C-alpha positions in Angstrom: 43.7 50.6 78.4 43.9 53.9 80.2 46.4 54.6 82.9 43.6 54.9 85.5 42.4 51.4 84.6 45.9 50.0 85.0 46.1 51.6 88.4 42.9 50.0 89.4 44.1 46.6 88.4 47.3 47.1 90.5 45.3 48.0 93.6 46.5 46.2 96.7 44.1 44.0 98.6 43.9 46.7 101.3 42.4 49.1 98.8 39.6 46.7 98.1 37.5 48.1 100.9 34.9 46.2 102.8 31.5 47.4 101.8 27.9 46.3 101.3 24.6 47.9 100.7 23.2 47.5 104.2 26.0 48.3 106.7 25.8 47.2 110.3 25.4 50.9 111.1 22.0 50.6 109.4 20.9 48.0 111.8 20.7 44.7 110.1 21.9 41.4 111.6 22.1 40.1 108.1 23.9 43.3 106.9 27.6 43.9 106.4 28.2 40.4 105.0 31.3 41.1 102.8 34.8 40.4 101.3 36.8 37.4 99.9 36.8 33.8 99.1 38.7 30.6 99.7 41.3 29.0 97.5 40.0 26.6 94.9 41.3 23.8 92.8 39.8 23.4 89.3 40.4 20.6 86.8 39.6 21.1 83.2 39.6 18.1 80.9 39.1 18.2 77.1 38.4 15.2 75.0 39.5 14.8 71.4 37.2 12.5 69.4 39.0 13.0 66.1 41.4 10.3 67.1 39.4 8.8 70.0 41.9 9.7 72.7 41.6 11.9 75.7 43.7 15.0 75.8 46.0 15.6 78.8 44.3 17.1 81.7 45.4 20.6 82.6 45.3 21.0 86.4 46.2 24.1 88.1 45.6 25.9 91.4 44.6 29.6 91.6 43.5 31.9 94.3 40.1 32.4 92.8 37.9 32.4 89.8 38.5 36.0 88.8 42.1 36.9 89.5 43.3 40.4 88.4 45.4 40.3 85.2 48.0 42.6 83.8 46.9 43.8 80.4 50.3 45.1 79.5 51.9 41.7 79.8 49.0 39.9 78.1 49.0 42.1 75.1 52.5 40.7 74.3 51.2 37.2 74.8 48.2 37.9 72.5 50.5 39.0 69.8 52.5 35.8 70.1 49.3 33.8 69.9 48.3 35.7 66.8 51.5 35.1 65.0 51.5 31.4 66.0 48.0 30.8 64.8 47.6 33.0 61.7 46.7 31.5 58.3 49.5 30.3 56.0 48.2 31.8 52.7 49.2 35.3 51.7 48.5 37.4 48.5 51.1 35.4 46.4 49.5 32.2 47.4 46.1 33.4 46.2 47.6 34.5 42.8 48.9 31.0 42.2 45.6 29.4 43.1 43.8 31.8 40.8 46.0 30.7 37.9 45.3 27.1 38.7 41.6 27.7 38.7 41.7 29.5 35.3 43.6 26.7 33.7 41.3 24.0 35.1 38.1 25.7 34.0 39.3 25.9 30.3 37.6 23.0 28.4 40.4 22.8 25.9 43.1 21.9 28.4 42.0 18.3 29.4 45.5 16.9 29.7 46.9 20.0 31.4 43.8 20.0 33.7 44.6 16.5 34.9 48.2 17.4 35.6 47.3 20.7 37.3 44.6 19.0 39.3 47.1 16.5 40.6 49.5 19.3 41.5 46.7 21.3 43.1 45.8 18.4 45.4 49.5 17.9 46.3 49.8 21.7 47.0 46.7 21.8 49.2 48.0 18.7 51.1 51.3 20.5 51.8 49.4 23.5 53.1 47.4 21.4 55.5 50.6 19.6 56.7 52.3 22.9 57.3 49.2 24.3 59.1 48.9 21.1 61.2 52.6 21.4 62.2 52.3 25.0 63.2 49.2 24.2 65.2 51.1 21.4 67.1 53.9 23.8 67.8 51.3 26.3 69.0 49.8 23.8 71.3 53.2 22.7 72.6 54.0 26.4 73.2 50.8 26.9 75.1 51.3 23.8 77.3 54.9 24.8 78.1 54.0 28.4 78.7 51.1 27.6 81.1 53.5 25.4 83.2 55.5 28.5 83.9 55.2 30.9 86.8 52.4 33.0 85.3 50.2 30.2 84.2 47.0 31.4 85.9 47.2 34.8 84.4 48.0 33.5 80.9 45.2 31.0 80.9 42.7 33.6 82.1 43.7 35.9 79.3 43.4 33.0 76.8 39.9 32.3 77.9 39.1 36.0 77.9 40.1 36.1 74.2 37.9 33.1 73.5 34.8 34.5 75.3 35.1 37.8 73.4 34.1 36.0 70.2 31.5 33.6 71.8 28.5 35.5 70.4 29.8 35.1 66.8 29.9 31.3 66.9 27.6 29.1 64.8 25.1 27.3 67.1 23.9 23.8 66.8 20.5 23.2 65.3 17.8 22.7 68.0 16.5 19.3 69.1 19.7 17.6 70.0 19.0 14.9 72.5 20.9 14.3 75.7 21.8 10.7 76.2 23.1 8.6 79.1 26.0 9.9 81.1 29.4 8.3 80.6 32.1 8.9 83.3 35.5 10.2 82.2 37.2 7.2 83.5 35.2 4.9 81.2 37.2 5.9 78.2 40.7 4.4 77.8 43.6 6.3 76.5 43.7 4.2 73.3 40.0 3.6 72.9 38.8 4.0 69.3 35.4 5.6 68.5 33.5 4.9 65.4 33.1 8.2 63.5 29.9 6.9 62.0 28.4 6.0 65.4 26.7 9.4 65.6 24.6 8.6 62.6 23.2 5.5 64.1 23.0 6.5 67.8 21.0 9.5 69.0 22.6 9.1 72.4 25.5 11.2 71.2 25.3 15.0 70.6 27.7 17.5 69.1 29.3 20.3 71.2 31.7 23.1 70.6 35.1 22.8 72.1 37.2 26.0 72.4 40.9 26.2 71.9 43.2 29.2 71.5 42.2 31.0 68.3 40.4 27.9 67.0 36.8 26.7 67.2 36.3 23.1 66.2 33.1 21.1 66.0 33.8 17.7 67.7 31.8 14.9 69.1 31.4 15.2 72.9 30.5 12.5 75.3 26.7 12.3 76.1 25.2 14.5 78.8 22.7 13.8 81.5 19.8 16.1 82.3 20.4 18.5 85.2 18.1 17.3 88.0 17.7 20.8 89.5 16.1 22.1 86.3 13.0 20.2 87.4 12.2 23.2 89.5 11.1 24.9 86.3 8.8 24.1 83.4 8.9 26.3 80.3 5.4 27.2 79.1 6.3 29.7 76.4 9.2 31.7 75.0 8.4 34.5 77.4 7.5 33.0 80.8 9.0 30.6 83.3 6.7 29.0 85.8 7.8 27.5 89.1 6.5 24.0 89.4 6.0 24.3 93.2 8.3 21.5 94.1 10.5 22.2 97.2 13.8 23.9 96.4 16.8 21.6 97.3 20.5 21.8 96.6 22.5 18.7 96.3 19.7 16.7 97.8 19.6 18.9 100.9 16.2 20.8 101.2 15.9 24.5 101.7 13.4 25.8 104.2 11.3 27.8 101.7 7.6 27.5 101.4 6.9 26.8 97.7 3.8 29.0 97.7 5.7 31.9 99.1 8.4 31.3 96.5 5.8 31.5 93.8 4.5 34.8 95.1 8.1 36.2 94.8 8.5 34.9 91.3 5.1 36.3 90.3 5.8 39.7 91.8 9.2 40.3 90.2 8.5 38.5 86.9 5.4 40.7 86.4 7.7 43.7 86.3 9.9 42.2 83.6 9.2 43.5 80.1 10.9 43.4 76.7 13.6 46.0 76.3 13.1 48.6 73.6 15.8 50.4 71.7 15.3 53.6 73.8 14.8 52.0 77.2 17.6 52.7 79.8 20.1 49.8 80.1 22.6 49.6 83.0 25.5 47.9 81.2 27.9 45.3 82.6 30.9 45.2 80.3 34.6 44.7 80.1 36.8 42.1 81.8 38.0 44.4 84.6 36.8 43.1 88.0 36.9 44.5 91.5 38.0 41.8 93.9 37.3 38.1 93.8 34.4 35.7 93.6 32.5 37.1 96.7 32.9 40.7 95.4 31.9 39.7 91.9 28.7 38.0 93.0 27.8 41.0 95.1 28.5 43.3 92.2 26.1 41.3 90.0 23.4 41.5 92.7 24.0 45.2 93.2 23.6 45.8 89.5 20.2 44.1 89.5 19.3 46.1 92.6 20.3 49.4 91.1 18.4 48.7 87.9 15.3 47.7 89.9 15.5 50.9 92.0 16.0 53.3 89.0 13.7 51.8 86.4 16.5 50.3 84.2 17.2 46.9 82.8 20.6 45.3 83.4 22.4 44.6 80.1 25.2 42.1 80.1 27.8 42.0 77.4 28.3 38.3 76.6 32.1 38.8 76.8 32.0 40.7 80.1 33.5 39.6 83.4 30.2 38.5 85.0 29.3 35.8 82.5 32.2 33.4 83.4 31.6 34.0 87.1 27.9 33.0 86.8 28.2 30.1 84.3 31.1 28.5 86.1 28.8 27.8 89.0 25.2 28.2 87.7 23.3 28.4 84.5 25.6 26.1 82.5 25.0 26.0 78.7 23.2 22.8 77.9 23.5 20.9 74.6 25.4 23.9 73.1 22.1 25.6 72.8 23.4 29.2 73.1 20.1 30.7 72.0 18.2 28.7 74.7 20.8 29.6 77.3 20.6 33.2 76.5 16.8 33.3 76.7 16.9 31.4 80.0 19.4 33.9 81.4 17.2 36.8 80.3 13.9 35.3 81.7 15.5 34.2 85.0 17.1 37.5 85.9 15.1 39.9 83.8 18.2 41.1 82.0 19.3 41.6 78.4 22.2 39.6 77.0 24.1 41.6 74.3 26.8 41.1 71.8 28.9 43.8 70.4 26.9 43.9 67.2 23.6 44.2 69.1 24.8 47.0 71.4 24.5 49.6 68.7 20.8 49.0 68.5 20.2 50.6 72.0 20.5 54.3 72.5 20.2 54.8 76.3 23.2 53.0 77.8 24.2 53.7 81.4 27.9 52.8 82.1 29.1 52.0 85.6 32.5 50.8 86.8 32.6 47.5 88.6 34.0 49.1 91.8 31.1 51.5 91.9 28.7 48.5 91.6 30.4 46.9 94.5 30.1 50.1 96.6 26.5 50.7 95.6 24.1 51.2 98.6 20.4 50.7 98.1 17.8 53.1 99.4 15.2 50.4 99.4 13.7 49.5 102.8 15.4 46.5 104.3 12.4 44.1 103.8 12.2 45.1 100.2 16.0 44.7 99.7 16.0 41.3 101.3 13.1 40.2 99.3 14.7 41.2 96.0 18.1 39.7 96.8 16.4 36.5 98.1 14.5 36.2 94.8 17.7 36.3 92.7 19.8 34.2 95.0 17.1 31.5 94.8 17.2 31.9 91.0 20.9 31.0 91.1 20.4 27.9 93.1 17.5 26.7 91.0 20.1 26.5 88.3 23.2 25.3 90.0 25.7 23.3 87.9 25.9 19.6 88.4 28.9 18.9 86.1 26.8 18.8 83.0 27.2 21.4 80.2 29.8 24.1 79.6 30.5 27.6 80.8 30.7 30.6 78.5 34.3 29.7 77.7 33.0 26.3 76.7 34.9 24.4 79.3 33.1 21.5 81.0 31.6 22.9 84.2 32.3 21.5 87.6 29.7 20.0 90.0 28.6 22.4 92.7 28.0 19.3 94.8 31.6 18.1 94.4 32.6 19.1 97.9 29.7 17.5 99.7 30.0 14.3 97.6 33.7 14.2 98.0 33.4 14.3 101.8 30.2 12.4 102.5 29.5 10.4 99.3 26.3 10.4 97.2 24.5 8.5 99.9 25.4 10.9 102.7 25.1 14.2 100.9 21.4 14.7 101.6 21.4 13.7 105.3 24.8 14.3 106.8 24.9 16.7 109.7 28.0 18.9 109.6 29.4 22.4 110.3 31.6 24.6 108.1 34.3 27.0 109.3 35.4 29.5 106.7 38.9 30.9 107.5 39.9 33.9 105.5 42.9 36.1 106.1 42.3 38.5 103.2 45.9 38.7 102.0 47.1 40.3 105.2 44.5 43.0 105.1 42.2 41.0 107.3 43.0 42.9 110.6 42.3 46.3 109.0 39.1 45.2 107.3 37.7 43.3 110.3 38.6 46.2 112.6 36.5 48.4 110.3 33.6 46.0 110.6 34.0 45.7 114.3 33.9 49.5 114.8 30.5 49.6 113.0 29.0 46.4 114.3 30.5 45.8 117.7 31.8 42.3 116.8 35.1 41.2 118.1 38.0 42.6 115.9 40.1 39.4 116.0 37.9 36.3 116.6 36.7 35.7 113.1 40.3 35.9 111.8 41.9 33.7 114.4 39.2 31.1 114.7 40.5 30.0 118.1 39.1 26.6 119.4 37.3 28.3 122.3 35.5 30.6 119.9 34.4 27.7 117.7 33.3 25.6 120.7 31.3 28.5 122.1 29.2 28.3 118.9 29.1 24.6 118.2 28.8 23.1 121.7 25.5 24.7 122.8 23.8 23.5 119.6 25.2 19.9 119.8 27.4 20.1 116.8 30.8 19.0 118.3 29.8 15.4 117.7 29.4 15.9 114.0 31.9 16.6 111.2 33.4 20.1 111.0 34.5 21.0 107.5 37.4 23.5 107.3 37.5 25.9 104.3 40.5 28.1 104.0 42.6 30.4 101.8 45.7 28.6 103.1 47.3 31.9 104.2 47.5 31.0 107.9 48.1 27.3 108.3 48.5 27.7 112.1 44.8 28.1 112.4 44.2 24.6 111.2 47.0 23.2 113.4 45.3 24.7 116.5 42.0 23.3 115.6 43.4 19.8 114.8 45.3 19.9 118.2 42.1 20.6 120.1 40.8 17.4 121.7 37.2 18.3 121.1 37.4 19.8 117.6 40.4 17.9 116.1 38.8 14.5 115.7 35.9 16.0 113.9 37.8 18.2 111.4 37.3 17.2 107.7 39.2 18.7 104.8 37.8 18.7 101.3 39.7 16.2 99.1 41.9 17.9 96.4 40.0 16.3 93.6 36.7 17.8 94.9 38.0 21.2 96.0 37.0 24.2 94.0 35.3 27.5 94.8 31.8 26.4 93.8 32.0 23.3 95.9 33.1 25.4 98.8 30.2 27.8 98.4 27.7 24.9 98.4 29.4 23.3 101.4 29.0 26.5 103.3 25.5 27.3 102.3 24.0 23.8 102.9 25.8 23.2 106.3 23.8 22.8 109.5 25.9 25.5 111.0 28.2 28.1 109.3 30.9 30.1 111.0 32.3 32.8 108.8 34.3 36.1 108.6 32.2 39.2 108.3 35.0 41.0 106.5 34.9 38.4 103.7 32.4 38.9 100.8 32.7 35.1 100.3 31.4 34.5 103.8 28.9 37.2 103.2 27.5 35.7 100.1 27.2 32.3 101.8 25.4 33.9 104.8 23.0 35.8 102.5 22.3 32.7 100.5 21.6 30.7 103.7 19.1 33.3 104.7 17.5 33.3 101.2 17.1 29.5 101.5 15.6 29.8 104.9 18.6 28.3 106.8 19.6 29.6 110.2 22.6 29.1 112.4 25.0 31.4 110.6 27.6 33.0 112.9 29.6 36.0 111.7 29.1 38.9 114.1 30.2 37.7 117.6 31.5 39.4 120.7 31.9 38.5 124.3 29.4 39.8 126.8 30.2 41.0 130.3 30.4 37.4 131.5 33.0 36.5 128.9 30.4 34.6 126.8 30.2 34.9 123.0 27.0 36.4 121.6 25.8 38.0 118.4 25.8 41.8 118.1 23.5 44.4 116.6 23.9 48.1 116.1 27.2 48.2 118.0 25.7 46.7 121.1 24.5 43.2 122.1 21.1 42.1 120.7 19.4 38.8 120.6 17.4 38.7 117.4 17.2 35.4 115.5 17.8 36.2 111.7 15.5 33.3 110.9 12.6 34.5 113.1 13.2 38.1 111.8 13.0 36.9 108.2 9.7 35.1 108.9 8.3 38.2 110.4 9.4 40.3 107.4 7.9 37.8 105.0 4.6 37.7 106.9 3.9 41.4 107.0 5.5 42.3 103.7 3.1 39.8 102.0 0.1 41.6 103.7 1.1 44.9 102.1 -0.7 45.7 98.7 1.6 46.5 95.8 -0.6 49.3 94.7 -2.9 51.5 96.7 -5.9 52.6 94.5 -8.1 55.6 95.1 -10.9 53.4 96.6 -8.6 51.6 99.0 -9.6 52.0 102.7 -7.4 54.6 104.4 -6.8 55.3 108.1 -5.6 58.9 108.0 -3.1 60.7 110.2 -3.4 64.5 109.6 -3.2 67.8 111.3 -0.3 69.5 113.2 -1.6 69.1 116.8 0.0 66.2 118.5 -1.2 64.6 121.7 1.7 64.6 124.2 5.4 64.4 123.8 7.9 62.2 122.0 6.8 58.9 123.7 3.1 59.6 122.9 3.9 60.5 119.3 5.9 57.4 118.7 3.3 55.2 120.3 0.5 57.0 118.4 2.2 56.1 115.2 2.5 52.4 116.2 -1.2 52.5 117.3 -2.3 53.9 113.9 -0.5 51.0 112.1 -2.2 48.5 114.5 -5.6 50.1 114.0 -5.3 50.1 110.2 -4.2 46.4 110.2 -7.1 45.3 112.4 -9.6 47.2 110.3 -8.3 46.2 106.9 -7.0 49.6 106.0 -3.7 51.3 105.1 -2.3 54.2 107.1 -2.3 57.4 105.1 -0.1 60.2 106.3 -0.6 63.8 105.2 2.9 65.2 104.5 2.5 68.2 106.8 1.0 66.2 109.7 2.4 65.9 113.3 3.9 62.4 112.9 6.5 62.9 110.2 8.7 65.4 112.1 9.0 63.0 115.1 9.7 60.0 112.8 12.3 61.8 110.7 14.0 63.5 113.7 15.2 60.1 115.0 14.7 57.7 112.0 14.3 57.7 108.2 16.0 61.0 107.5 15.8 62.4 103.9 19.1 61.8 102.2 20.6 64.0 99.4 17.4 66.1 99.3 15.8 63.2 97.4 12.2 63.5 98.8 10.8 61.2 96.2 13.2 58.4 97.1 12.6 59.0 100.8 8.8 58.9 100.3 9.0 55.5 98.5 11.2 54.1 101.2 8.8 55.2 103.9 5.9 53.7 102.1 7.6 50.3 101.5 9.1 50.1 105.0 5.8 50.7 106.9 3.2 49.8 104.2 1.7 53.3 104.3 0.7 56.0 101.8 2.2 59.5 102.0 -0.2 62.1 100.7 -0.2 65.8 99.9 -3.2 67.9 100.7 -3.9 68.1 96.9 -3.8 64.3 96.5 -6.1 63.5 99.5 -9.4 64.3 97.8 -8.7 61.6 95.2 -9.2 58.9 97.9 -12.8 58.0 98.5 -12.7 55.7 101.6 -11.0 57.7 104.4 -11.3 57.3 108.2 -10.1 60.4 110.1 -9.0 60.4 113.7 -7.3 63.2 115.7 -4.0 62.6 117.5 -5.6 61.9 120.9 -8.1 59.3 119.4 -5.2 57.6 117.6 -3.1 57.4 120.8 -5.8 56.0 123.1 -6.8 53.2 120.7 -5.9 49.8 122.0 -8.9 48.1 123.6 -8.9 46.2 126.9 -8.4 42.6 125.8 -5.0 40.7 125.8 -6.4 37.8 123.8 -4.2 38.7 120.8 -1.2 40.0 122.7 1.3 37.7 121.0 0.2 38.9 117.6 0.2 42.5 118.9 3.7 42.1 120.2 4.9 40.6 116.9 3.4 43.4 114.8 4.8 46.2 117.1 8.2 44.4 117.2 8.3 44.3 113.4 7.8 48.0 113.0 10.0 49.0 115.9 12.8 47.0 114.3 12.0 48.8 111.0 12.6 52.1 112.8 15.9 51.0 114.2 17.1 49.7 110.9 17.0 53.3 109.7 18.1 55.3 112.7 19.7 58.6 112.0 23.5 59.0 112.1 23.7 62.8 111.6 23.3 62.7 107.8 20.3 64.1 106.0 17.4 66.3 107.0 14.0 65.8 108.7 10.6 66.3 107.0 10.9 69.9 108.2 14.2 70.3 106.3 16.2 70.5 109.6 19.6 68.9 109.9 19.2 65.7 111.8 21.4 64.6 114.8 23.2 61.4 115.4 21.3 58.9 117.6 24.5 57.5 118.9 26.1 60.8 119.9 25.4 60.3 123.7 26.8 56.8 123.6 29.9 58.0 121.8 30.4 61.0 124.0 30.2 59.0 127.3 32.1 55.8 126.3 34.0 56.6 123.1 35.7 53.6 121.6 34.4 51.4 124.4 30.8 51.9 123.4 30.3 48.4 121.9 31.5 46.6 125.0 30.8 48.9 127.9 28.6 47.5 130.6 26.2 50.2 132.0 22.8 50.9 133.4 20.3 53.6 132.7 17.8 55.1 135.1 14.9 57.1 133.5 13.5 59.6 135.9 10.2 61.1 134.8 8.6 63.2 137.6 5.8 65.0 135.7 6.7 68.1 137.7 6.5 70.8 135.0 3.0 71.7 136.1 0.9 70.7 139.2 -1.7 69.2 136.9 0.9 67.2 135.1 2.3 65.8 138.3 -1.2 64.8 139.4 -1.8 63.3 136.0 1.4 61.2 136.2 0.6 60.0 139.7 -2.9 59.1 138.7 -1.6 57.2 135.7 0.9 55.3 137.8 -1.8 54.6 140.3 -4.1 53.1 137.6 -1.2 51.0 136.3 -0.5 50.0 139.9 -4.0 48.8 140.5 -4.0 46.6 137.4 -0.4 45.3 137.7 0.3 45.3 141.4 3.4 47.5 141.0 4.3 50.2 143.7 2.4 53.4 143.0 5.3 55.8 143.7 8.6 54.0 143.6 9.2 54.5 139.8 8.5 58.2 140.3 10.8 58.8 143.3 13.7 56.5 142.3 15.0 56.2 145.8 18.5 54.8 146.2 17.3 51.7 148.0 14.9 51.0 145.1 17.6 51.3 142.5 20.1 49.2 144.5 17.5 46.4 144.9 17.7 46.0 141.1 21.4 46.6 140.4 23.1 44.9 143.4 21.9 41.3 142.6 23.0 41.8 139.0 26.5 43.0 140.0 25.8 46.3 138.3 26.8 48.6 141.1 30.4 48.4 139.8 29.6 49.8 136.4 28.5 53.2 135.2 24.9 54.3 136.0 23.5 56.9 133.6 20.7 59.1 134.7 18.4 60.5 132.0 15.5 62.7 133.2 13.1 65.4 132.3 15.1 67.8 134.5 12.0 68.7 136.6 12.9 67.0 139.9 16.5 67.6 140.9 15.9 65.9 144.2 16.2 62.5 142.4 19.7 63.2 141.1 20.7 64.7 144.5 19.7 61.6 146.4 21.4 59.2 143.9 24.6 61.4 143.9 24.7 61.3 147.7 24.4 57.6 148.0 27.8 56.0 148.8 27.4 53.1 146.4 25.5 54.7 143.6 27.1 58.2 143.6 30.6 57.2 142.5 29.2 55.3 139.5 26.5 58.0 138.5 27.0 59.7 135.1 25.1 62.5 133.5 25.1 63.1 129.7 27.2 66.1 128.7 25.2 69.0 127.5 26.8 69.0 124.1 25.6 65.5 123.5 22.3 65.6 125.4 19.1 65.3 123.3 16.1 63.1 123.3 17.3 60.8 120.5 20.6 60.2 122.3 18.7 59.4 125.5 16.6 56.8 123.5 19.7 55.0 122.3 21.4 55.1 125.7 18.3 53.5 127.3 17.5 50.9 124.6 21.1 49.7 124.3 22.0 49.6 128.0 22.8 46.5 129.9 20.1 47.3 132.5 17.2 49.7 132.1 15.1 51.1 135.0 12.0 53.0 133.9 8.7 54.5 134.9 5.7 52.6 133.6 3.6 55.8 133.6 6.0 57.4 131.1 5.4 56.7 127.4 9.1 57.5 126.9 10.0 54.7 129.3 7.4 52.6 127.6 8.8 53.1 124.1 12.3 52.3 125.4 11.1 49.1 127.1 9.1 48.0 124.0 12.2 48.6 121.8 14.4 46.6 124.1 12.0 43.7 124.0 11.8 44.1 120.2 15.6 43.9 120.0 15.7 40.8 122.3 17.2 42.6 125.3 16.3 41.7 128.8 16.9 43.2 132.2 14.2 45.8 131.8 12.7 46.8 135.2 9.5 48.9 135.4 6.9 46.9 137.4 8.3 46.4 140.9 6.7 46.0 144.4 7.7 44.9 147.9 6.7 41.5 149.2 5.4 40.9 152.8 9.1 40.9 154.0 9.7 44.3 152.5 11.9 42.9 149.7 11.6 44.4 146.2 10.6 42.0 143.4 9.5 42.3 139.8 5.8 41.5 139.7 5.1 41.8 136.0 7.4 40.7 133.2 8.8 43.0 130.5 6.0 42.2 128.0 3.5 43.7 130.5 4.4 47.0 128.7 2.4 45.6 125.7 -0.6 44.6 127.9 -3.7 46.4 126.9 -5.3 45.3 130.2 -2.6 46.9 132.3 -1.4 49.8 130.1 -4.6 50.7 128.3 -3.8 53.5 125.9 -0.1 53.3 126.7 0.2 49.7 125.5 
């Protein structure tokens, strides 16, 4: 082991940085789900059928399934193992045996042969007795040693040594039949088992049992079929077909549609091909891990993601760290059929399982350290990333362990349903309503890690660590869950948290703890995933894996990113500011529109083309024009094609979807997958035979006059607006014109600094259309037309008089908070009037010149607590649409006086999508 590897193994928990592929800074409510796991208790029981008695159970507690081990200490232990278990015969012994053999085979030495044969039998008997004695001493040594202070580390190293040779074992012949299950308690300590029973009873089957440095073939108690395997039927050696039965875990149904599931399976299995000797393989190898169970599972998923993105196949060494992690909870080896298990692993995850001997047959091996796998960040679009991760997470839970079979170390696997069964019993596991709280302190590094998450996401930096009763009740009370069991999972590092919850009069009576005999990491994972509500820590990868799995199984009510709003109420957060997007509804929208997108666009596919370098209008027009093109293409059964030098790409990449690391090809693929479009060069365009061309003005004015499909229209526009804000620019990368991009958050950062996530503020967008007389007239005419169709005042949103602004802000209590004015700079009288008002003036803020740019203004407006805009401005319109897409209210654009002279909103926020009212600006 190199010195650098030793240093990595000695890393402190603080050095295990929180990370994940989609950070909250990249705008995903399901992103940034990371670090840690809860403590677990595992029980391993081995039966000896040679004498018909059960071996002593070895029970131990350890922090997690993959603790870091010190190779320097374990090398010494390994040498002791070797000396204790080595063979008894040496070269002198072999010489003696050779002489005996020569004498016996001589036909002239009959009497001597009988004497020598007797002596030989006695000699062999002595050898066996000595070997047996040494083995007993070795076993006693092991048992005594494991009861010492470093038991967990020693046992892990022991199992590691065993797993290294797993691929060299002799496998049982196929066709072994699984019989009826027999509980462990059914066998008495002194029960005798007929050694001939196997010959006359097919309800028994043989299994390998591993012990230190020994592999013995023994009779194992009969196994029952795993019920969750019914989700699959094997039709051939190369294909696995989903049988369309609903996916359920421990009798609790997932919310997946089987037909949609089948589409995912078909999509990703169709890309799975046999691996040739020269094909690139991303290799998972070694026993060195980075972090605990949550990290390890994310590392496995990241490896699959990276291989998918870069045209590789994941290769897994059968003695590597990932195989024990997977097989301890999923994909147990059944009937000792290692070949069948290996094939099932390869088919399920589209991977290649490799032994040391097989590795040399492959010439194109890509090595990657485990830490780098953990830190890997995909460049796939968020919908594509979610779809791929969902596919593999579902694959895991189609094969969850039920206590039948063995893991790669050939220990009996635990039941993933043990926690649910231990708490609610077999009769209650499928129907019990309950919540789960996952309390994770992260070995004292929790404050630092959660603070890092809070900086990026806007969530509270302490709440998910402290799990105060008022925080828990703010989640459970509104959804009616305080009257149902609340299961508490913990790493036991802060017992005061449980004491506080038990002392609360509402929460305390409902708290349930997992019984010791049912507590282990796999059971905790299942409890969290299948709960009716889950409250986790966003700095914990264990919580993150549970939250991702819940989303993959279609389950909502996962609460990780929470903060208090201006009224002191807890809410979910998005992009550093409050948002109100339901992950469940968002996933449904992603699934819907992703399925409509063809996987390949052929030359004869109908194309709706955006080309040319002459835009129609400014930023707002361009952004709405892009959204209109997507809508037009969808309604006409076409795909938007964008010529690379057209007017739309500079505006998109200036604010969103910047090109990273000069990788234009990767950016192009991400654009195409995110928006279901085709990017074309001028040279590629003639290859497409069915192309509809429209100039920028025609694209912008497309909407129609009917609002019959307004709900569908809003849903589609919302989907693509969210796609934009999942990829907003943070100052890294370049635009399509190879210009350095700016940070969309710069104005928010400059004005509010560290308070940006919680600052309450309003934005007024003043658009006067005063750059040219004709533009002023055009703006007034446009507002007049909107006024005639909506009933809003024809000039108020242009003039932004103080009394108009106060009629909005005063009832909301917003005159006590900053008011930011963003404008086109063409009518200074608006700013002067507002500055001179005694109530508005003291709170008015202007964006500093060094931070002022159109992208910063967009972010300020969209993420504000209150937004006041001009319905005749496409810039205001885009901001209002984006606020609605992100679930934000308090958007004011359509206002008029009543007969008493009081200002009122006369058209709700979704009027900005109305084709009847807005026409081409919808």
